[in-house]
Each structure stands twice: as structure tokens, then as C-alpha cells.
ZADO-1210 file (C-alpha; in nm, 4 decimals, padded with zeros to 6 digits):
<atoms>
<atom x="09.5685" y="11.7302" z="08.6562" code="MET" pos="1"/>
<atom x="09.8852" y="11.5287" z="08.7116" code="ARG" pos="2"/>
<atom x="10.1005" y="11.7753" z="08.5231" code="GLN" pos="3"/>
<atom x="09.9474" y="12.0817" z="08.6871" code="SER" pos="4"/>
<atom x="10.0014" y="11.9387" z="09.0337" code="ASN" pos="5"/>
<atom x="10.3506" y="11.8077" z="08.9609" code="HIS" pos="6"/>
<atom x="10.4484" y="12.1570" z="08.8508" code="LEU" pos="7"/>
<atom x="10.3111" y="12.3005" z="09.1746" code="LEU" pos="8"/>
<atom x="10.5093" y="12.0477" z="09.3770" code="ALA" pos="9"/>
<atom x="10.8236" y="12.1657" z="09.1997" code="GLY" pos="10"/>
<atom x="10.7418" y="12.5265" z="09.2843" code="VAL" pos="11"/>
<atom x="10.7191" y="12.4329" z="09.6525" code="TYR" pos="12"/>
<atom x="11.0562" y="12.2580" z="09.6330" code="GLN" pos="13"/>
<atom x="11.2157" y="12.5848" z="09.5237" code="GLU" pos="14"/>
<atom x="11.0087" y="12.8253" z="09.7314" code="LEU" pos="15"/>
<atom x="11.0821" y="12.6550" z="10.0631" code="LYS" pos="16"/>
<atom x="11.4525" y="12.7341" z="10.0120" code="LYS" pos="17"/>
<atom x="11.3958" y="13.1063" z="10.0718" code="ILE" pos="18"/>
<atom x="11.2027" y="13.0715" z="10.4001" code="ILE" pos="19"/>
<atom x="11.4266" y="13.2361" z="10.6592" code="ARG" pos="20"/>
<atom x="11.4291" y="13.5104" z="10.9217" code="PRO" pos="21"/>
<atom x="11.4389" y="13.8566" z="10.7619" code="GLY" pos="22"/>
<atom x="11.2379" y="13.7817" z="10.4483" code="ILE" pos="23"/>
<atom x="10.9049" y="13.9563" z="10.3978" code="SER" pos="24"/>
<atom x="10.5817" y="13.7769" z="10.3212" code="THR" pos="25"/>
<atom x="10.5625" y="13.9960" z="10.0078" code="TRP" pos="26"/>
<atom x="10.8955" y="13.8575" z="09.8852" code="GLU" pos="27"/>
<atom x="10.7661" y="13.5035" z="09.9319" code="ILE" pos="28"/>
<atom x="10.4591" y="13.5838" z="09.7221" code="ASP" pos="29"/>
<atom x="10.6685" y="13.7601" z="09.4563" code="HIS" pos="30"/>
<atom x="10.9008" y="13.4607" z="09.4226" code="GLU" pos="31"/>
<atom x="10.6093" y="13.2158" z="09.4254" code="GLY" pos="32"/>
<atom x="10.4441" y="13.3939" z="09.1343" code="GLU" pos="33"/>
<atom x="10.7732" y="13.4069" z="08.9446" code="ARG" pos="34"/>
<atom x="10.8250" y="13.0321" z="08.9857" code="LEU" pos="35"/>
<atom x="10.4676" y="12.9519" z="08.8811" code="ILE" pos="36"/>
<atom x="10.4977" y="13.1543" z="08.5625" code="ARG" pos="37"/>
<atom x="10.8477" y="13.0234" z="08.4931" code="GLN" pos="38"/>
<atom x="10.7182" y="12.6650" z="08.4781" code="CYS" pos="39"/>
<atom x="10.4389" y="12.7600" z="08.2389" code="GLY" pos="40"/>
<atom x="10.1571" y="12.7938" z="08.4895" code="GLY" pos="41"/>
<atom x="09.9196" y="13.0743" z="08.5802" code="VAL" pos="42"/>
<atom x="09.8596" y="13.1576" z="08.9494" code="PRO" pos="43"/>
<atom x="09.5023" y="13.0568" z="09.0276" code="ASN" pos="44"/>
<atom x="09.4846" y="13.2444" z="09.3596" code="PHE" pos="45"/>
<atom x="09.5746" y="13.5825" z="09.2087" code="LEU" pos="46"/>
<atom x="09.2564" y="13.7972" z="09.1904" code="HIS" pos="47"/>
<atom x="09.0399" y="13.4970" z="09.2835" code="TYR" pos="48"/>
<atom x="08.7282" y="13.6649" z="09.4262" code="GLU" pos="49"/>
<atom x="08.9468" y="13.9708" z="09.4768" code="GLY" pos="50"/>
<atom x="09.2413" y="13.8079" z="09.6571" code="TYR" pos="51"/>
<atom x="09.5405" y="14.0347" z="09.5805" code="PRO" pos="52"/>
<atom x="09.8302" y="13.7853" z="09.5708" code="ALA" pos="53"/>
<atom x="09.9469" y="13.4556" z="09.4198" code="SER" pos="54"/>
<atom x="10.0461" y="13.2911" z="09.7491" code="VAL" pos="55"/>
<atom x="09.8520" y="13.2996" z="10.0754" code="CYS" pos="56"/>
<atom x="10.1185" y="13.3597" z="10.3404" code="VAL" pos="57"/>
<atom x="09.9861" y="13.3037" z="10.6943" code="SER" pos="58"/>
<atom x="10.2093" y="13.3499" z="10.9996" code="VAL" pos="59"/>
<atom x="10.1708" y="13.1999" z="11.3495" code="ASN" pos="60"/>
<atom x="09.8052" y="13.2511" z="11.4551" code="ASP" pos="61"/>
<atom x="09.6968" y="13.3193" z="11.0952" code="GLU" pos="62"/>
<atom x="09.5168" y="13.0047" z="10.9808" code="VAL" pos="63"/>
<atom x="09.4754" y="13.0779" z="10.6094" code="VAL" pos="64"/>
<atom x="09.4492" y="13.3531" z="10.3483" code="HIS" pos="65"/>
<atom x="09.7125" y="13.5824" z="10.4979" code="GLY" pos="66"/>
<atom x="09.7823" y="13.8709" z="10.2591" code="ILE" pos="67"/>
<atom x="10.1532" y="13.9198" z="10.1825" code="PRO" pos="68"/>
<atom x="10.2983" y="14.2582" z="10.2865" code="LYS" pos="69"/>
<atom x="10.6379" y="14.4229" z="10.2417" code="LYS" pos="70"/>
<atom x="10.6356" y="14.5304" z="10.6062" code="GLU" pos="71"/>
<atom x="10.5574" y="14.1810" z="10.7424" code="HIS" pos="72"/>
<atom x="10.9036" y="14.0382" z="10.8096" code="ILE" pos="73"/>
<atom x="10.9487" y="13.6801" z="10.9262" code="LEU" pos="74"/>
<atom x="11.1521" y="13.6327" z="11.2420" code="LYS" pos="75"/>
<atom x="11.3272" y="13.3429" z="11.4077" code="ASP" pos="76"/>
<atom x="11.0751" y="13.1138" z="11.5770" code="GLY" pos="77"/>
<atom x="10.7795" y="13.1973" z="11.3524" code="ASP" pos="78"/>
<atom x="10.5853" y="12.9342" z="11.1629" code="ILE" pos="79"/>
<atom x="10.4537" y="13.0272" z="10.8187" code="VAL" pos="80"/>
<atom x="10.1852" y="12.8516" z="10.6145" code="SER" pos="81"/>
<atom x="10.1916" y="12.8841" z="10.2365" code="LEU" pos="82"/>
<atom x="09.8845" y="12.7990" z="10.0290" code="ASP" pos="83"/>
<atom x="09.8925" y="12.8289" z="09.6514" code="MET" pos="84"/>
<atom x="09.7998" y="12.6711" z="09.3238" code="GLY" pos="85"/>
<atom x="09.8355" y="12.7099" z="08.9510" code="LEU" pos="86"/>
<atom x="09.6504" y="12.6488" z="08.6273" code="ILE" pos="87"/>
<atom x="09.8156" y="12.4432" z="08.3547" code="TYR" pos="88"/>
<atom x="09.6306" y="12.3774" z="08.0275" code="GLU" pos="89"/>
<atom x="09.3003" y="12.4505" z="08.1993" code="GLY" pos="90"/>
<atom x="09.3522" y="12.2283" z="08.5039" code="TYR" pos="91"/>
<atom x="09.3995" y="12.3476" z="08.8610" code="HIS" pos="92"/>
<atom x="09.6363" y="12.2401" z="09.1350" code="SER" pos="93"/>
<atom x="09.6283" y="12.3301" z="09.5047" code="ASP" pos="94"/>
<atom x="09.8561" y="12.2533" z="09.8006" code="ALA" pos="95"/>
<atom x="09.9601" y="12.4020" z="10.1344" code="ALA" pos="96"/>
<atom x="10.2605" y="12.3584" z="10.3623" code="ARG" pos="97"/>
<atom x="10.3650" y="12.4995" z="10.7010" code="THR" pos="98"/>
<atom x="10.7340" y="12.5728" z="10.7561" code="PHE" pos="99"/>
<atom x="10.9354" y="12.6693" z="11.0596" code="GLY" pos="100"/>
<atom x="11.1379" y="12.9913" z="11.0352" code="VAL" pos="101"/>
<atom x="11.4842" y="12.9493" z="11.1822" code="GLY" pos="102"/>
<atom x="11.4782" y="12.7671" z="11.5150" code="LYS" pos="103"/>
<atom x="11.1217" y="12.6985" z="11.6294" code="ILE" pos="104"/>
<atom x="10.9843" y="12.5610" z="11.9547" code="SER" pos="105"/>
<atom x="10.9164" y="12.1916" z="12.0109" code="GLU" pos="106"/>
<atom x="10.5498" y="12.2830" z="12.0552" code="GLU" pos="107"/>
<atom x="10.5381" y="12.4478" z="11.7118" code="ALA" pos="108"/>
<atom x="10.7209" y="12.1585" z="11.5446" code="GLN" pos="109"/>
<atom x="10.4816" y="11.9074" z="11.6986" code="LYS" pos="110"/>
<atom x="10.1844" y="12.1033" z="11.5653" code="LEU" pos="111"/>
<atom x="10.3342" y="12.1042" z="11.2147" code="ILE" pos="112"/>
<atom x="10.4096" y="11.7307" z="11.2315" code="ASP" pos="113"/>
<atom x="10.0663" y="11.6330" z="11.3660" code="VAL" pos="114"/>
<atom x="09.8889" y="11.8466" z="11.1055" code="THR" pos="115"/>
<atom x="10.0866" y="11.6803" z="10.8279" code="ARG" pos="116"/>
<atom x="10.0261" y="11.3310" z="10.9665" code="GLN" pos="117"/>
<atom x="09.6539" y="11.3963" z="11.0058" code="SER" pos="118"/>
<atom x="09.6387" y="11.4262" z="10.6264" code="PHE" pos="119"/>
<atom x="09.7983" y="11.0831" z="10.5876" code="PHE" pos="120"/>
<atom x="09.5660" y="10.9336" z="10.8485" code="GLU" pos="121"/>
<atom x="09.2755" y="11.0672" z="10.6439" code="GLY" pos="122"/>
<atom x="09.3832" y="10.9367" z="10.3066" code="ILE" pos="123"/>
<atom x="09.4011" y="10.5825" z="10.4382" code="LYS" pos="124"/>
<atom x="09.0280" y="10.5945" z="10.3566" code="TYR" pos="125"/>
<atom x="09.0637" y="10.7755" z="10.0229" code="ALA" pos="126"/>
<atom x="08.9801" y="10.4711" z="09.8156" code="LYS" pos="127"/>
<atom x="08.7014" y="10.3749" z="09.5803" code="ALA" pos="128"/>
<atom x="08.4169" y="10.2184" z="09.7772" code="GLY" pos="129"/>
<atom x="08.4800" y="10.4204" z="10.0919" code="HIS" pos="130"/>
<atom x="08.2802" y="10.7296" z="10.1822" code="HIS" pos="131"/>
<atom x="08.4111" y="11.0853" z="10.1895" code="LEU" pos="132"/>
<atom x="08.3520" y="11.1513" z="10.5562" code="HIS" pos="133"/>
<atom x="08.5638" y="10.8518" z="10.6554" code="GLU" pos="134"/>
<atom x="08.8541" y="11.0729" z="10.5469" code="ILE" pos="135"/>
<atom x="08.7154" y="11.3603" z="10.7518" code="SER" pos="136"/>
<atom x="08.6704" y="11.1516" z="11.0648" code="GLY" pos="137"/>
<atom x="09.0211" y="11.0065" z="11.0527" code="ALA" pos="138"/>
<atom x="09.1778" y="11.3517" z="11.0163" code="ILE" pos="139"/>
<atom x="08.9824" y="11.4981" z="11.3042" code="GLY" pos="140"/>
<atom x="09.0207" y="11.2012" z="11.5364" code="ASP" pos="141"/>
<atom x="09.3981" y="11.2009" z="11.4947" code="TYR" pos="142"/>
<atom x="09.4455" y="11.5742" z="11.5525" code="ALA" pos="143"/>
<atom x="09.2046" y="11.5863" z="11.8438" code="GLU" pos="144"/>
<atom x="09.3849" y="11.2959" z="12.0130" code="SER" pos="145"/>
<atom x="09.6668" y="11.5479" z="12.0760" code="PHE" pos="146"/>
<atom x="09.4253" y="11.7995" z="12.2265" code="GLY" pos="147"/>
<atom x="09.4358" y="12.0243" z="11.9212" code="TYR" pos="148"/>
<atom x="09.1458" y="12.2218" z="11.7765" code="GLY" pos="149"/>
<atom x="09.0322" y="12.1216" z="11.4286" code="VAL" pos="150"/>
<atom x="08.9023" y="12.4221" z="11.2346" code="VAL" pos="151"/>
<atom x="08.5389" y="12.3727" z="11.1385" code="ARG" pos="152"/>
<atom x="08.4666" y="12.6944" z="10.9505" code="ASP" pos="153"/>
<atom x="08.6975" y="12.6041" z="10.6599" code="LEU" pos="154"/>
<atom x="08.7134" y="12.2790" z="10.4639" code="VAL" pos="155"/>
<atom x="08.8784" y="12.1053" z="10.1701" code="GLY" pos="156"/>
<atom x="08.7143" y="12.0691" z="09.8301" code="HIS" pos="157"/>
<atom x="08.6914" y="11.9019" z="09.4962" code="GLY" pos="158"/>
<atom x="08.9198" y="12.0407" z="09.2257" code="ILE" pos="159"/>
<atom x="08.9582" y="12.0089" z="08.8491" code="GLY" pos="160"/>
<atom x="08.8824" y="12.2612" z="08.5771" code="THR" pos="161"/>
<atom x="08.7815" y="12.4942" z="08.8617" code="LYS" pos="162"/>
<atom x="08.9802" y="12.5523" z="09.1789" code="MET" pos="163"/>
<atom x="08.6831" y="12.4930" z="09.4089" code="HIS" pos="164"/>
<atom x="08.4376" y="12.2225" z="09.3090" code="GLU" pos="165"/>
<atom x="08.2036" y="11.9915" z="09.4962" code="ASP" pos="166"/>
<atom x="08.2268" y="11.8135" z="09.7297" code="PRO" pos="167"/>
<atom x="08.3246" y="12.0041" z="10.0416" code="GLN" pos="168"/>
<atom x="08.5616" y="11.7988" z="10.2590" code="ILE" pos="169"/>
<atom x="08.5459" y="11.8638" z="10.6345" code="PRO" pos="170"/>
<atom x="08.8446" y="11.7804" z="10.8558" code="ASN" pos="171"/>
<atom x="08.6344" y="11.6525" z="11.1457" code="PHE" pos="172"/>
<atom x="08.3987" y="11.3635" z="11.2148" code="ARG" pos="173"/>
<atom x="08.0528" y="11.4118" z="11.0632" code="CYS" pos="174"/>
<atom x="07.7178" y="11.2465" z="11.1297" code="LYS" pos="175"/>
<atom x="07.6687" y="11.1550" z="10.7646" code="SER" pos="176"/>
<atom x="07.8913" y="10.9187" z="10.5661" code="ARG" pos="177"/>
<atom x="07.9319" y="11.1605" z="10.2771" code="GLY" pos="178"/>
<atom x="07.9426" y="11.0662" z="09.9114" code="ILE" pos="179"/>
<atom x="08.0745" y="10.7349" z="09.7812" code="LEU" pos="180"/>
<atom x="08.4283" y="10.7716" z="09.6465" code="LEU" pos="181"/>
<atom x="08.4838" y="10.6656" z="09.2862" code="ARG" pos="182"/>
<atom x="08.7954" y="10.6320" z="09.0696" code="PRO" pos="183"/>
<atom x="08.8849" y="10.9515" z="08.8848" code="GLY" pos="184"/>
<atom x="08.7763" y="11.1945" z="09.1575" code="MET" pos="185"/>
<atom x="09.0340" y="11.4631" z="09.2379" code="THR" pos="186"/>
<atom x="09.0174" y="11.6140" z="09.5856" code="LEU" pos="187"/>
<atom x="09.2082" y="11.8862" z="09.7716" code="ALA" pos="188"/>
<atom x="09.2332" y="11.7611" z="10.1292" code="ILE" pos="189"/>
<atom x="09.3630" y="12.0236" z="10.3724" code="GLU" pos="190"/>
<atom x="09.3708" y="11.9866" z="10.7506" code="PRO" pos="191"/>
<atom x="09.3866" y="12.3215" z="10.9351" code="MET" pos="192"/>
<atom x="09.4785" y="12.2522" z="11.2955" code="ILE" pos="193"/>
<atom x="09.5149" y="12.4898" z="11.5924" code="ASN" pos="194"/>
<atom x="09.7036" y="12.4312" z="11.9154" code="ILE" pos="195"/>
<atom x="09.4094" y="12.5822" z="12.1051" code="GLY" pos="196"/>
<atom x="09.0450" y="12.6379" z="12.0229" code="THR" pos="197"/>
<atom x="08.9075" y="12.5358" z="11.6825" code="PRO" pos="198"/>
<atom x="08.7305" y="12.8728" z="11.6633" code="ASP" pos="199"/>
<atom x="08.8510" y="13.1327" z="11.4133" code="VAL" pos="200"/>
<atom x="08.7879" y="13.4966" z="11.3276" code="GLU" pos="201"/>
<atom x="08.8159" y="13.7031" z="11.0095" code="TRP" pos="202"/>
<atom x="09.0337" y="14.0143" z="11.0142" code="MET" pos="203"/>
<atom x="08.9203" y="14.3521" z="10.8818" code="ASP" pos="204"/>
<atom x="09.0795" y="14.2819" z="10.5410" code="ASP" pos="205"/>
<atom x="08.8001" y="14.0205" z="10.4924" code="ASP" pos="206"/>
<atom x="09.0584" y="13.7567" z="10.3978" code="TRP" pos="207"/>
<atom x="09.2972" y="13.6735" z="10.6802" code="THR" pos="208"/>
<atom x="09.1584" y="13.4064" z="10.9140" code="VAL" pos="209"/>
<atom x="09.3128" y="13.3888" z="11.2626" code="VAL" pos="210"/>
<atom x="09.2676" y="13.1653" z="11.5651" code="THR" pos="211"/>
<atom x="09.0161" y="13.3133" z="11.8083" code="ALA" pos="212"/>
<atom x="09.2503" y="13.2616" z="12.1038" code="ASP" pos="213"/>
<atom x="09.5723" y="13.3728" z="11.9348" code="GLY" pos="214"/>
<atom x="09.7227" y="13.0214" z="11.9371" code="SER" pos="215"/>
<atom x="09.9437" y="12.8813" z="11.6608" code="LEU" pos="216"/>
<atom x="09.7866" y="12.7187" z="11.3560" code="SER" pos="217"/>
<atom x="09.9260" y="12.4858" z="11.0888" code="ALA" pos="218"/>
<atom x="09.7975" y="12.3901" z="10.7433" code="HIS" pos="219"/>
<atom x="09.8834" y="12.0950" z="10.5198" code="TYR" pos="220"/>
<atom x="09.7201" y="12.0197" z="10.1848" code="GLU" pos="221"/>
<atom x="09.7638" y="11.7959" z="09.8851" code="ASN" pos="222"/>
<atom x="09.5546" y="11.7323" z="09.5764" code="THR" pos="223"/>
<atom x="09.4883" y="11.3587" z="09.5435" code="ILE" pos="224"/>
<atom x="09.3388" y="11.1246" z="09.2848" code="LEU" pos="225"/>
<atom x="09.0992" y="10.8475" z="09.3854" code="ILE" pos="226"/>
<atom x="09.1888" y="10.5185" z="09.2147" code="THR" pos="227"/>
<atom x="09.0776" y="10.1552" z="09.2413" code="GLU" pos="228"/>
<atom x="09.3576" y="10.1067" z="09.4955" code="GLY" pos="229"/>
<atom x="09.5698" y="10.3471" z="09.6973" code="GLU" pos="230"/>
<atom x="09.5140" y="10.7193" z="09.6335" code="PRO" pos="231"/>
<atom x="09.7657" y="10.9015" z="09.4179" code="GLU" pos="232"/>
<atom x="09.9083" y="11.2169" z="09.5728" code="ILE" pos="233"/>
<atom x="09.9433" y="11.4502" z="09.2765" code="LEU" pos="234"/>
<atom x="10.1284" y="11.7357" z="09.4504" code="THR" pos="235"/>
<atom x="10.4520" y="11.5473" z="09.4963" code="MET" pos="236"/>
<atom x="10.8085" y="11.5379" z="09.3618" code="VAL" pos="237"/>
<atom x="10.9980" y="11.2153" z="09.2936" code="ASP" pos="238"/>
<atom x="10.7201" y="11.0111" z="09.4488" code="GLY" pos="239"/>
<atom x="10.7496" y="11.1803" z="09.7877" code="LYS" pos="240"/>
<atom x="10.5151" y="11.4448" z="09.9285" code="PRO" pos="241"/>
<atom x="10.6750" y="11.7228" z="10.1323" code="GLU" pos="242"/>
</atoms>
């Protein structure tokens, strides 16, 4: 799991360099797949339940699962969320990042920053002896304190020899405490935060999820390992998550 996720972190380091106005979402996917295979991995999103690409590329009001297209060209001021993973020696990795394209608005940058920080607020509770939904509550409380909508129809998940494993990991406060966290658990924690309503809709392609009110959305995800002490963020390079 460490090696699979470290490889994915390296792919992100390279892929973020090509994010610019004028590039197509298809080119981002094409380069993402090339980098995954170059490092010895296999894209785990490609053909997963019929998904046609290696990288989910979601722009502006697209929350997740945007399908890359040659005709979808990024422009100055857009924000773009990338979600991808790979398989290495039978083990899965998964991470997501939202990037600004060119010069973006202060409002968009704040959304990206708050979404990222909500992850770190959540993993303060990602320790053995705590309960899963303590993570969920901390994520949701932080994002909602800025007036943002926390998506409820999509959640994080366990990960290991399969990309999606139990447990499901909401990003909002729950009535139950959730399962007890134990050392050795690997979890993909992924806040999806909207500037406006938390409500989402599915497009006619049955994949792309958009905000119901057309507002911007950001996505930030890492795969982590529960230990006896502080959690280990596996999708990182040189000890620092993006």
C-alpha cells in the first residue's frame, strides 16, 4: 500500500505541471495514464464499472467523475479536480486534488484551500481508539463554518486489494460514532465541498456529478494508514502532501 500510494503521489507531482489554459481534459487523462504506466502501475479507474478514462477530470461545477473530452478545453479562471489511482503489485491507491487554471478568483482559491484543510481537520481524529465518524464530523464542521455545502451523496471509503472497500466514510457529522479505528486500516478520505448547496445531480452520461445550483466544487483526497499514533498519509512525496 505504501509503494502504490507513493507512486501515485509522484504521478500527481508531474501531472500538475501541465495544468494550464488551453489544455484539454482529454490530454490530462492521456498524460495521467502514461505516467501511471511509466512508473509500473496500472490505472484502477480505467473501465471501472464502465468508466472510460484513467483520470476523472471535473471542471468548475463538476464535483467528481467528469469524463475527459478532446473538446473540453480549460480556460483561465477555471478550477479543475483530478481524481485517480493505480494498482501496484495488487494494491490500490487513490487521491484527488483541485487545481486553479491560470489566474483564479479569490473565492475559488478559498474554496480549494478550505476543502484541503477540512481533510486535515478530519484526520486529527484518525487514530487508533477513535471512531470513524469523528473524522466525518470534523471535516463537515470545518467546511460548514465557512458557509459551504458538504456533499452528502458521495463519501470516502476503505481501500486495499480493492479500490472501494468498507467502511464508507461520510464528510459530515453523523448520529452514530461509526466503527472503532484500529492500526493497519487504510482509508481514502475525500472531502467534496461546494460553495453553494450540498445537493448534486448526475448528468446524462451517468458519471459526471455536478452541483445542483451550478456553484463551484472542490475535491481533496488522500489514502491514509491508521497507526498507534498519528495517521500516515500514504499519498505524499518527500513527507509532504500536496
